[in-house]
C-alpha positions as CSV (number, residue, x, y, z in Angstrom):
1,M,23.1,2.0,-6.3
2,S,21.1,2.4,-3.1
3,Q,23.2,5.4,-2.2
4,L,21.7,7.5,-4.9
5,I,19.0,8.4,-2.4
6,P,20.7,10.0,0.7
7,D,19.4,9.2,4.1
8,W,18.1,12.8,4.7
9,L,15.9,12.5,1.6
10,R,14.5,9.1,2.8
11,I,13.6,10.7,6.1
12,I,11.8,13.5,4.3
13,L,9.9,11.1,2.1
14,L,9.0,9.0,5.2
15,L,7.6,12.1,7.0
16,F,5.6,13.4,4.0
17,S,4.3,9.9,3.3
18,G,2.8,9.7,6.8
19,A,1.5,13.3,6.6
20,S,-0.4,12.4,3.3
21,Y,-2.7,10.1,5.3
22,L,-3.7,12.8,7.8
23,P,-6.5,14.5,5.8
24,Q,-8.3,11.2,5.3
25,L,-7.8,10.1,8.9
26,H,-8.9,13.5,10.3
27,R,-12.0,13.5,8.1
28,I,-13.1,10.0,9.3
29,W,-12.4,10.9,12.9
30,V,-14.4,14.1,12.7
31,H,-17.4,12.7,10.9
32,R,-17.3,9.3,12.7
33,D,-18.6,7.9,9.4
34,C,-17.0,6.1,6.4
35,Q,-19.9,6.3,4.0
36,G,-18.5,6.4,0.5
37,I,-15.2,4.7,1.4
38,S,-14.9,1.2,-0.2
39,L,-13.8,-1.5,2.3
40,G,-12.8,-3.7,-0.6
41,N,-10.4,-1.0,-1.9
42,L,-9.0,-0.6,1.6
43,L,-8.5,-4.3,2.1
44,L,-6.5,-4.7,-1.2
45,T,-4.4,-1.6,-0.6
46,L,-3.7,-2.9,2.9
47,I,-2.7,-6.3,1.6
48,T,-0.3,-4.6,-0.9
49,A,1.3,-2.6,2.0
50,T,1.5,-5.8,4.1
51,E,3.3,-7.6,1.3
52,Q,5.8,-4.8,0.9
53,L,6.5,-4.8,4.6
54,T,6.8,-8.6,4.6
55,L,9.5,-8.6,2.0
56,G,11.3,-5.6,3.5
57,F,11.3,-7.2,7.0
58,F,12.3,-10.6,5.7
59,F,15.4,-9.3,3.8
60,L,16.6,-7.1,6.6
61,V,15.6,-9.0,9.8
62,N,14.9,-12.7,9.1
63,N,17.2,-13.6,6.2
64,T,20.6,-15.0,7.1
65,Q,21.8,-15.7,3.6
66,E,23.4,-12.3,3.1
67,S,21.4,-11.5,0.0
68,D,22.6,-8.1,-1.0
69,F,20.4,-7.4,-4.1
70,F,17.8,-5.5,-2.0
71,I,19.9,-4.3,0.9
72,E,23.5,-3.5,1.5
73,N,25.8,-6.0,3.1
74,P,26.0,-5.2,6.0
75,P,22.8,-3.2,6.2
76,T,23.0,0.5,6.3
77,T,21.0,3.3,7.9
78,G,19.3,3.7,4.6
79,D,18.1,0.1,4.6
80,W,16.5,0.6,8.0
81,L,14.9,3.8,6.7
82,N,13.5,1.8,3.8
83,L,12.0,-0.6,6.3
84,A,10.6,2.3,8.3
85,Q,8.9,3.5,5.1
86,F,7.2,0.2,4.6
87,T,6.2,0.0,8.3
88,L,4.7,3.5,8.4
89,V,2.6,3.0,5.3
90,W,1.4,-0.4,6.5
91,A,0.5,1.0,9.9
92,L,-1.5,3.9,8.5
93,Q,-3.3,1.7,5.9
94,L,-4.2,-0.7,8.8
95,L,-5.5,2.2,10.9
96,L,-7.7,3.3,8.0
97,F,-9.0,-0.2,7.5
98,I,-9.8,-0.6,11.2
99,L,-11.5,2.8,11.5
100,C,-13.8,1.9,8.5
101,L,-14.6,-1.4,10.0
102,W,-15.5,0.3,13.3
103,F,-17.5,3.3,12.0
104,P,-20.7,3.1,9.9
105,S,-19.9,2.6,6.2
106,G,-23.1,1.2,4.7
107,S,-21.7,-2.4,4.8
108,R,-23.2,-5.2,6.7
109,V,-21.4,-6.6,9.8
110,W,-20.9,-10.0,8.2
111,Y,-19.2,-8.4,5.2
112,K,-16.8,-6.5,7.5
113,L,-16.1,-9.7,9.4
114,G,-15.4,-11.5,6.2
115,L,-12.9,-8.9,5.0
116,L,-11.2,-8.9,8.4
117,A,-10.9,-12.7,8.2
118,V,-9.3,-12.4,4.8
119,Y,-6.7,-10.0,6.1
120,I,-5.9,-12.2,9.1
121,L,-5.5,-15.2,6.8
122,F,-3.2,-13.2,4.6
123,T,-1.0,-12.1,7.5
124,S,-0.8,-15.7,8.6
125,I,1.3,-16.4,5.5
126,S,3.2,-13.1,5.4
127,L,3.9,-11.0,8.5
128,M,3.0,-13.3,11.3
129,P,5.6,-16.0,10.5
130,L,8.3,-13.4,10.3
131,F,7.4,-11.8,13.6
132,I,7.3,-15.1,15.3
133,D,10.6,-16.2,13.8
134,D,12.3,-12.9,14.9
135,I,11.2,-13.6,18.5
136,N,12.1,-17.2,18.9
137,H,13.5,-18.5,15.5
138,E,10.9,-21.3,15.5
139,I,9.6,-20.8,11.9
140,F,12.7,-21.1,9.8
141,G,14.7,-22.8,12.5
142,P,17.7,-21.8,14.7
143,L,20.2,-19.3,13.2
144,D,22.9,-22.0,13.1
145,D,20.7,-24.7,11.6
146,P,21.8,-25.5,8.0
147,Y,18.2,-26.2,7.1
148,R,17.2,-22.7,7.9
149,K,18.6,-21.4,4.6
150,W,16.3,-23.8,2.7
151,A,13.3,-22.6,4.7
152,E,14.3,-19.0,4.0
153,A,14.8,-19.6,0.3
154,L,11.3,-21.3,0.1
155,F,9.6,-18.4,1.9
156,G,11.4,-15.7,-0.2
157,G,11.0,-17.5,-3.5
158,Y,7.3,-18.1,-2.8
159,H,6.6,-14.4,-2.2
160,L,8.9,-13.0,-4.8
161,L,8.0,-15.3,-7.7
162,F,4.3,-16.2,-6.9
163,L,2.5,-14.2,-4.2
164,N,3.9,-10.7,-4.8
165,P,2.9,-10.6,-8.5
166,I,-0.7,-11.7,-7.6
167,V,-0.8,-8.9,-5.0
168,T,0.3,-6.4,-7.6
169,I,-2.5,-7.5,-9.9
170,M,-4.9,-7.2,-7.1
171,A,-3.7,-3.6,-6.5
172,L,-4.5,-2.8,-10.1
173,F,-8.2,-3.8,-9.6
174,A,-8.5,-2.3,-6.1
175,Y,-9.6,1.1,-7.3
176,S,-12.6,-0.3,-9.2
177,F,-14.2,-0.9,-5.8
178,Q,-13.8,2.7,-4.8
179,A,-14.8,4.0,-8.2
180,R,-18.0,2.0,-8.0
181,A,-18.7,3.4,-4.5
182,I,-18.2,7.0,-5.7
183,R,-20.6,6.4,-8.7
184,T,-23.4,4.8,-6.7
185,L,-23.7,7.2,-3.8
186,P,-26.1,10.1,-3.8
187,A,-24.9,13.7,-3.6
188,G,-23.6,14.6,-0.1
189,D,-22.7,11.0,0.8
190,L,-19.0,11.5,-0.2
191,K,-18.4,13.6,2.9
192,A,-16.2,10.8,4.4
193,L,-13.8,10.8,1.4
194,S,-11.1,13.4,1.6
195,L,-10.3,14.9,-1.9
196,R,-7.3,16.6,-0.4
197,G,-6.1,13.3,1.0
198,L,-6.5,11.6,-2.4
199,L,-4.6,14.3,-4.2
200,T,-1.9,14.6,-1.6
201,Q,-1.3,10.9,-1.5
202,G,-1.2,10.7,-5.3
203,V,1.4,13.3,-5.7
204,M,3.5,12.2,-2.7
205,F,3.6,8.5,-3.7
206,V,4.6,9.3,-7.3
207,V,7.8,10.7,-5.7
208,V,8.1,7.7,-3.4
209,A,7.7,5.3,-6.4
210,I,10.4,7.1,-8.3
211,S,12.7,7.0,-5.3
212,W,12.3,3.2,-5.1
213,T,14.0,2.8,-8.5
214,M,17.1,4.2,-6.8
215,R,16.9,3.0,-3.2
216,V,17.8,-0.7,-4.0
217,K,20.5,-2.7,-5.7
218,F,20.4,-5.5,-8.3
219,A,20.2,-3.3,-11.5
220,S,19.8,0.4,-12.4
221,F,16.4,1.3,-13.7
222,G,18.1,2.7,-16.8
223,D,19.7,-0.7,-17.6
224,V,16.3,-2.3,-17.0
225,I,14.8,-0.1,-19.7
226,L,17.8,-0.4,-22.1
227,Y,18.0,-4.2,-21.9
228,G,14.4,-5.1,-21.4
229,A,14.9,-6.9,-18.1
230,F,11.8,-5.4,-16.5
231,W,10.3,-8.7,-15.2
232,S,13.5,-9.8,-13.5
233,W,13.9,-6.3,-12.0
234,Y,10.3,-6.3,-10.8
235,Q,10.6,-9.8,-9.2
236,M,13.8,-8.9,-7.3
237,V,13.5,-5.3,-6.3
238,G,11.1,-3.4,-8.6
239,W,7.9,-4.5,-6.9
240,A,8.3,-1.6,-4.4
241,A,8.4,1.0,-7.2
242,V,5.6,-0.6,-9.2
243,D,3.3,-1.0,-6.2
244,N,3.8,2.5,-5.0
245,A,3.3,3.8,-8.5
246,I,0.0,1.9,-8.8
247,F,-1.1,3.3,-5.5
248,A,-0.2,6.9,-6.5
249,L,-1.9,6.8,-9.9
250,G,-5.0,5.1,-8.4
251,Q,-5.3,7.9,-5.8
252,I,-5.0,10.6,-8.5
253,F,-7.6,8.8,-10.6
254,L,-10.0,8.6,-7.7
255,F,-9.5,12.3,-6.9
256,V,-10.4,13.3,-10.4
257,L,-13.4,10.9,-10.4
258,A,-14.7,12.1,-7.0
259,R,-14.2,15.8,-7.8
260,D,-16.0,15.5,-11.2
261,W,-18.8,13.4,-9.8
262,G,-19.4,15.8,-7.0
263,T,-19.5,18.7,-9.4
264,V,-22.0,16.9,-11.7
265,K,-24.2,16.0,-8.7
266,A,-24.1,19.6,-7.4
267,A,-25.1,20.9,-10.8
268,D,-28.0,18.5,-11.0
269,E,-29.3,19.5,-7.6
270,E,-29.1,23.2,-8.5
271,R,-31.1,22.6,-11.7
272,E,-33.8,20.5,-10.0
273,P,-35.4,23.4,-8.1
274,L,-35.4,25.6,-11.2
275,L,-37.1,22.8,-13.2
276,R,-39.8,22.6,-10.5
277,V,-40.4,26.3,-10.5
278,G,-40.7,26.2,-14.3
279,L,-43.3,23.4,-14.0
């Protein structure tokens, strides 16, 4: 099933996914300002990207149980490209988050520190244990330890069955923070938000989300629809497609909202001088 997406296409999607972040990163770096960008939205989208990388890294690097529902057995180049996709998106989301913590954004320092603490706490139950285990095998135990499989099963089950669905629900609500930020700012204060970046990411990650229905094993997306096994599919492999689809549609929604809000504000500003002249 995973071979429906050839490696060359995965590389193209990887490169274009990274490129879709450049307009927003460039805009922030040029203006040295993040006014109008919601830190709450960035935190939740970063947590979503972190959870995707956590699961991808776990199945490909830490897991010794030869579970082949998400990756090939043995792993292929395509599986490593899938992990590269998770890693690149996570790294760029983290960079956006750090830049908006560093540059002025209209948020108080204590609020920024609180969000940073939340993210550090989340990584302590997701990525950090995996990185430490990959280095010295102290988290799940030695590779030849029979109890390691129990620890791996506990970690994987906790994320797949409990934490990952919560993260997906959080991703659904993430964009309400950014929508509120757009609605509450005066005209001209959206200069830090890149409309081109929102649209580019929306379109690009729609394609990425579709590709995730064919990158992994377990069941074909057609069978999922035909037999109504969506929840099982989502828990095992479909979270990647669902989370990327939520991100894509959220970016498109924010693009439309920001564009229309800017148009309305500009029209109001143009009418205001005319009204004053009339008075």
